[in-house]
Backbone as CSV, one residue per row, in Angstrom:
resi,resn,N_x,N_y,N_z,CA_x,CA_y,CA_z,C_x,C_y,C_z
1,MET,-32.487,-24.156,-18.678,-32.212,-23.774,-17.119,-32.405,-22.829,-16.945
2,LYS,-32.682,-22.810,-15.738,-33.146,-21.598,-14.568,-32.342,-21.183,-13.997
3,VAL,-32.272,-19.869,-13.792,-31.366,-18.742,-12.973,-31.458,-18.474,-11.862
4,ARG,-31.235,-18.935,-10.872,-31.783,-18.116,-9.343,-30.746,-16.958,-8.981
5,SER,-31.387,-16.283,-8.133,-30.982,-15.022,-7.643,-30.264,-15.290,-6.401
6,HIS,-29.327,-14.524,-6.555,-28.281,-14.033,-5.362,-29.064,-14.884,-3.955
7,SER,-29.980,-13.838,-3.389,-30.649,-14.532,-2.019,-31.093,-15.732,-2.561
8,ALA,-31.897,-16.445,-3.949,-32.447,-17.510,-3.606,-31.367,-18.185,-3.617
9,ALA,-29.635,-18.413,-3.906,-29.186,-19.254,-3.746,-28.498,-19.201,-2.676
10,LEU,-28.074,-18.003,-1.564,-27.801,-18.076,-0.023,-29.343,-18.805,0.334
11,SER,-30.574,-18.790,0.228,-31.578,-19.590,0.785,-31.183,-21.055,0.405
12,ALA,-30.939,-21.101,-0.877,-30.857,-22.759,-1.006,-29.726,-23.431,-0.107
13,LEU,-28.969,-22.671,0.487,-27.623,-23.098,1.000,-28.189,-22.863,2.540
14,ASP,-29.044,-22.441,3.004,-29.483,-22.679,4.420,-28.569,-22.009,4.836
15,LEU,-27.891,-20.648,4.512,-27.067,-19.782,5.278,-27.737,-18.942,6.120
16,PRO,-27.745,-18.561,7.455,-28.739,-17.511,8.067,-27.783,-15.946,7.029
17,GLN,-28.548,-15.197,7.168,-28.935,-13.979,6.877,-27.267,-13.157,7.649
18,LYS,-27.268,-13.124,9.025,-25.969,-12.412,9.370,-25.216,-13.177,9.201
19,ARG,-24.733,-13.908,9.115,-23.460,-14.861,8.487,-23.392,-14.878,7.072
20,ALA,-23.980,-14.669,6.224,-23.888,-14.142,4.941,-23.519,-12.513,5.029
21,ARG,-24.004,-11.826,5.639,-23.252,-10.191,5.702,-21.921,-10.746,5.973
22,ALA,-21.730,-11.027,6.696,-20.203,-11.034,7.468,-19.287,-11.374,7.240
23,GLN,-19.414,-12.214,5.627,-18.654,-12.786,4.834,-18.354,-11.906,3.676
24,GLU,-19.367,-10.681,3.321,-19.292,-9.630,2.648,-17.560,-9.121,2.811
25,PRO,-16.826,-8.985,1.727,-15.620,-8.400,1.825,-15.318,-6.790,2.516
26,THR,-14.360,-6.486,3.494,-14.053,-5.383,4.100,-13.577,-4.333,2.985
27,PRO,-13.492,-3.206,3.193,-13.271,-2.412,2.445,-11.866,-2.316,2.309
28,ARG,-11.331,-2.350,0.913,-9.784,-2.868,0.815,-8.542,-1.422,1.085
29,ARG,-7.817,-1.357,1.667,-6.942,-0.804,2.155,-5.818,0.195,0.543
30,HIS,-5.604,1.257,0.932,-5.319,1.898,-0.426,-3.907,2.128,-0.264
31,ILE,-3.102,1.509,-0.808,-1.389,1.700,-0.626,-1.187,2.495,-2.152
32,LEU,-0.606,3.470,-1.543,0.116,4.330,-2.787,1.927,3.875,-2.882
33,VAL,2.166,3.417,-4.065,3.350,2.894,-4.208,4.284,3.709,-5.360
34,VAL,5.368,4.459,-4.775,5.625,5.222,-5.761,7.283,4.795,-6.141
35,ASP,7.442,5.003,-7.108,8.962,4.466,-7.793,9.341,4.441,-9.272
36,ASP,10.196,4.986,-9.378,10.596,5.925,-10.872,10.641,4.472,-11.978
37,GLU,10.684,3.271,-11.487,11.247,1.925,-12.124,9.798,1.208,-12.366
38,ASP,9.552,1.203,-13.654,8.256,0.929,-14.286,7.850,-0.727,-13.737
39,TYR,8.979,-1.825,-13.790,9.135,-3.054,-13.457,8.893,-2.989,-12.297
40,ILE,9.213,-2.204,-11.073,8.522,-2.197,-9.521,7.178,-2.245,-9.368
41,LEU,6.954,-0.754,-10.109,5.563,-0.258,-9.518,4.547,-1.473,-10.319
42,VAL,4.611,-2.140,-11.438,3.821,-3.467,-11.969,4.115,-4.451,-10.906
43,LEU,5.078,-5.008,-10.315,5.236,-6.039,-9.482,4.576,-5.487,-7.927
44,MET,4.962,-4.573,-7.624,4.152,-4.091,-6.439,2.782,-4.346,-6.243
45,GLU,2.176,-3.582,-7.651,0.685,-3.362,-7.955,0.314,-4.995,-7.895
46,GLU,0.844,-5.933,-8.780,0.354,-7.347,-8.722,0.085,-8.138,-6.969
47,VAL,1.570,-7.637,-6.562,1.681,-8.331,-5.180,0.383,-7.833,-4.322
48,LEU,-0.041,-6.549,-4.238,-0.425,-5.630,-3.224,-2.129,-6.238,-3.363
49,ARG,-2.442,-6.562,-4.835,-3.791,-7.497,-5.413,-3.758,-8.391,-4.809
50,ILE,-2.971,-9.053,-4.493,-2.834,-10.720,-4.505,-3.079,-10.457,-2.599
51,LEU,-2.248,-9.724,-2.463,-2.530,-9.593,-0.928,-3.592,-8.733,-0.261
52,GLY,-4.318,-8.279,-1.214,-5.823,-8.077,-0.832,-6.053,-6.490,-0.419
53,TYR,-5.272,-5.630,-0.682,-4.877,-4.282,-0.948,-5.502,-3.721,-2.100
54,GLN,-5.936,-2.648,-2.336,-6.004,-1.983,-3.583,-4.873,-0.391,-3.917
55,PRO,-4.071,-0.951,-4.891,-2.558,-0.335,-4.848,-2.875,0.560,-5.867
56,LEU,-1.954,1.961,-5.755,-2.420,2.890,-6.418,-0.879,3.058,-7.088
57,THR,-0.475,3.912,-8.543,1.054,3.835,-8.398,1.212,5.303,-8.756
58,ALA,2.855,5.906,-8.662,3.227,6.760,-9.210,4.308,6.752,-9.627
59,ALA,4.902,7.355,-10.619,6.067,7.372,-11.306,7.113,8.244,-10.797
60,ASN,6.816,9.271,-9.837,7.221,10.279,-9.418,6.332,10.683,-8.410
61,VAL,7.367,11.731,-7.526,6.843,12.570,-6.401,5.634,13.366,-6.554
62,LYS,5.879,14.277,-7.575,4.490,15.019,-7.986,3.655,14.188,-8.701
63,GLN,3.546,13.058,-8.881,2.148,12.044,-9.093,1.727,11.707,-8.060
64,ALA,2.557,11.355,-6.872,2.166,10.840,-5.973,1.116,12.289,-5.070
65,LEU,1.742,13.431,-5.193,1.320,14.374,-4.417,-0.276,14.437,-4.979
66,GLN,-0.077,14.393,-6.025,-1.445,14.524,-7.060,-2.162,13.820,-6.504
67,ILE,-1.998,12.299,-6.371,-2.930,11.023,-5.812,-3.487,11.530,-4.667
68,LEU,-2.145,11.638,-3.672,-2.824,12.165,-2.301,-3.885,13.340,-2.087
69,ALA,-3.698,14.328,-2.923,-4.773,15.288,-2.838,-6.312,14.747,-3.621
70,LEU,-5.821,13.887,-4.210,-7.575,13.425,-4.476,-8.064,12.242,-4.269
71,GLN,-7.158,11.248,-3.150,-7.429,10.243,-3.013,-7.212,9.753,-1.638
72,PRO,-8.139,9.460,-1.036,-7.939,8.748,0.580,-6.665,7.729,0.501
73,ILE,-5.753,8.208,1.335,-4.610,6.704,1.240,-4.519,6.390,2.549
74,ASP,-4.040,5.038,2.707,-3.833,4.254,4.104,-2.149,4.275,4.218
75,LEU,-1.156,4.211,3.132,-0.067,3.801,3.707,0.662,4.386,2.120
76,ILE,2.011,4.817,2.380,2.432,5.356,1.252,3.887,4.074,0.951
77,ILE,4.596,3.473,0.339,5.504,2.624,-0.011,6.198,3.538,-1.197
78,THR,7.561,4.502,-0.657,8.623,5.067,-1.929,9.672,4.584,-1.796
79,ASP,10.110,4.623,-2.982,11.831,4.415,-3.405,12.253,5.797,-2.805
80,MET,13.451,5.655,-1.767,14.258,6.975,-1.294,14.995,7.388,-2.720
81,GLU,15.380,7.238,-3.593,16.518,7.529,-4.413,15.346,7.364,-5.926
82,MET,15.450,8.420,-6.491,14.153,8.738,-7.746,14.665,10.216,-8.400
83,PRO,14.723,10.257,-9.246,14.892,11.603,-10.429,14.029,12.580,-9.905
84,GLY,14.897,13.961,-9.823,13.947,15.317,-8.905,13.594,15.031,-7.811
85,MET,12.667,15.149,-7.070,12.658,14.959,-5.576,12.533,13.610,-5.313
86,SER,13.401,13.095,-3.969,13.234,12.119,-3.755,11.933,11.492,-2.872
87,GLY,12.382,10.293,-2.434,11.444,9.842,-1.309,11.758,10.310,-0.090
88,ILE,12.701,10.940,0.323,12.861,11.524,1.497,11.768,12.668,1.783
89,HIS,12.120,13.319,0.509,11.132,14.729,0.185,9.630,14.705,0.239
90,LEU,9.186,13.317,-0.212,7.903,12.855,-0.107,7.515,12.690,1.430
91,LEU,8.463,11.781,1.806,8.277,11.595,3.741,7.791,12.866,4.456
92,GLN,8.846,13.686,3.636,8.740,15.350,4.646,7.372,15.300,4.308
93,GLN,7.157,16.037,2.982,5.841,16.342,2.611,4.373,15.553,3.400
94,VAL,4.792,14.536,3.446,3.427,13.739,3.612,3.013,13.789,5.364
95,LYS,4.311,13.692,6.346,4.452,14.058,7.564,3.820,15.436,7.781
96,GLU,3.944,16.504,6.934,3.911,17.616,7.458,2.167,17.812,6.901
97,THR,1.699,17.572,5.862,0.517,17.493,5.308,-0.584,16.316,5.704
98,HIS,0.219,15.108,5.916,-0.928,14.334,6.320,-0.246,12.695,7.398
99,PRO,-0.422,13.818,8.763,0.966,13.092,9.460,0.634,11.510,10.085
100,SER,-1.188,11.327,9.663,-1.592,10.207,10.242,-1.393,8.767,9.151
101,ILE,-0.597,9.690,7.995,-0.624,8.539,6.748,1.080,7.780,7.072
102,PRO,1.242,6.576,7.888,2.132,5.523,7.011,3.447,5.807,5.966
103,VAL,4.510,6.238,6.265,5.433,6.064,4.896,6.734,4.896,5.012
104,VAL,6.560,4.523,4.413,7.661,2.953,4.281,8.525,3.276,3.234
105,LEU,9.922,3.567,3.296,10.849,3.789,2.279,11.367,2.421,2.036
106,ILE,11.497,2.396,0.398,12.400,1.288,0.521,13.721,1.471,-0.927
107,THR,14.806,1.035,-0.729,15.935,1.481,-1.472,16.764,-0.112,-2.095
108,GLY,17.578,-0.034,-2.584,18.513,-1.030,-3.154,19.725,-0.788,-2.760
109,TYR,20.024,0.586,-2.491,21.528,1.416,-2.341,21.792,1.467,-1.057
110,GLY,23.052,1.110,-0.446,23.463,1.602,0.702,22.422,1.186,1.903
111,LEU,22.439,0.023,2.021,20.859,-0.526,2.947,21.330,-0.032,4.398
112,GLU,22.966,-0.083,4.864,22.929,0.560,6.486,22.346,1.795,6.321
113,ARG,22.947,2.689,5.613,22.747,4.516,5.847,21.418,4.310,5.359
114,ALA,21.133,3.889,4.629,19.481,4.374,3.965,18.453,3.829,4.987
115,ALA,18.877,2.605,6.164,17.778,2.549,7.275,18.025,3.305,8.382
116,ARG,19.449,4.003,8.624,19.448,5.133,9.389,19.083,6.566,9.222
117,ILE,18.792,6.768,7.504,18.373,7.921,7.244,16.829,7.785,7.348
118,ALA,16.574,6.770,6.842,14.520,6.446,7.099,14.509,6.608,8.355
119,GLU,15.042,6.413,9.263,14.530,6.108,10.908,14.756,7.768,11.370
120,GLU,15.956,8.386,11.012,16.196,10.014,11.014,15.123,10.812,10.679
121,CYS,14.515,10.618,9.585,13.529,11.311,8.963,12.389,10.923,9.062
122,GLY,11.932,9.896,10.215,10.533,9.624,10.661,10.070,8.754,9.831
123,ALA,10.431,7.829,8.681,9.478,7.087,8.299,9.188,5.716,9.166
124,ASP,8.352,5.324,8.984,7.166,4.232,9.523,7.880,3.026,9.892
125,GLY,8.887,2.651,8.150,8.889,1.163,7.791,10.218,1.769,6.917
126,PHE,10.843,0.361,6.850,11.899,0.428,5.899,12.022,-1.078,5.262
127,LEU,12.170,-1.000,3.888,12.638,-2.309,2.995,13.860,-2.028,2.237
128,GLY,14.469,-2.979,2.244,15.758,-3.203,1.256,15.482,-4.274,0.314
129,LYS,16.104,-3.460,-1.170,15.774,-4.447,-2.140,16.684,-5.048,-2.379
130,PRO,16.620,-6.140,-2.971,15.104,-6.734,-2.768,14.589,-7.491,-1.301
131,PHE,13.590,-7.373,-1.621,12.620,-8.105,-0.316,11.722,-8.601,-0.145
132,HIS,11.688,-10.048,0.674,10.250,-10.936,0.540,9.320,-10.478,0.458
133,ILE,8.086,-11.136,-0.445,6.915,-10.974,0.315,6.296,-11.094,1.385
134,GLU,7.139,-11.922,2.325,6.352,-11.682,3.532,7.084,-10.696,4.640
135,GLU,8.043,-10.185,4.230,8.816,-8.541,4.691,7.647,-7.915,4.281
136,LEU,7.178,-7.739,3.120,6.103,-6.904,2.659,5.156,-6.898,3.628
137,ARG,4.433,-8.096,3.763,3.384,-8.248,4.093,3.511,-8.056,5.652
138,PHE,4.308,-8.294,6.579,4.550,-7.857,7.703,4.743,-6.524,7.781
139,CYS,5.497,-5.910,7.243,5.142,-4.019,7.377,3.986,-3.574,6.931
140,ILE,3.242,-3.858,6.185,1.940,-3.281,5.939,1.170,-3.900,7.303
141,SER,0.609,-4.913,7.818,0.159,-5.424,8.909,0.295,-4.473,10.048
142,ARG,1.704,-4.169,9.970,2.119,-3.872,11.193,1.560,-2.604,11.259
143,LEU,1.691,-1.587,10.325,1.167,-0.133,10.149,-0.180,0.304,9.940
144,ILE,-0.962,-0.687,9.387,-2.558,-0.395,8.926,-3.427,-1.315,9.129
145,GLU,-3.224,-2.684,9.913,-4.160,-3.329,10.099,-4.374,-3.077,11.011
146,ASP,-5.837,-3.396,11.800,-6.632,-3.856,13.136,-5.614,-4.498,13.809
């Protein structure tokens, strides 16, 4: 059996080169998820991959700041309540050092109060746990999609 190259396969399909180039995937947006609960990190990583993003995860604010210093990030999704430094602390740090990066706060506790705090602290978005994937998709697309 003879194996054809990628370009030969495109020629065989009679696709114009411009059309083939236009179908190449665009660079994936990097989303940093920060949560102290491992299952949330695993779940969010899988969901974000399925939605077409490049997820990065951190179990605490210190790890998140280290990633932020090394890697370009398009969006941060962080839990509000974590041991040590909170998601609010991360939000404040990001707004001081990287004001163009949107930050979404998530929590499962005291949703009305948390939503008010998120707004007062300058969060770009807020999601109450549990949230639907469509809510997450809408929040992300509103903040980072062209």
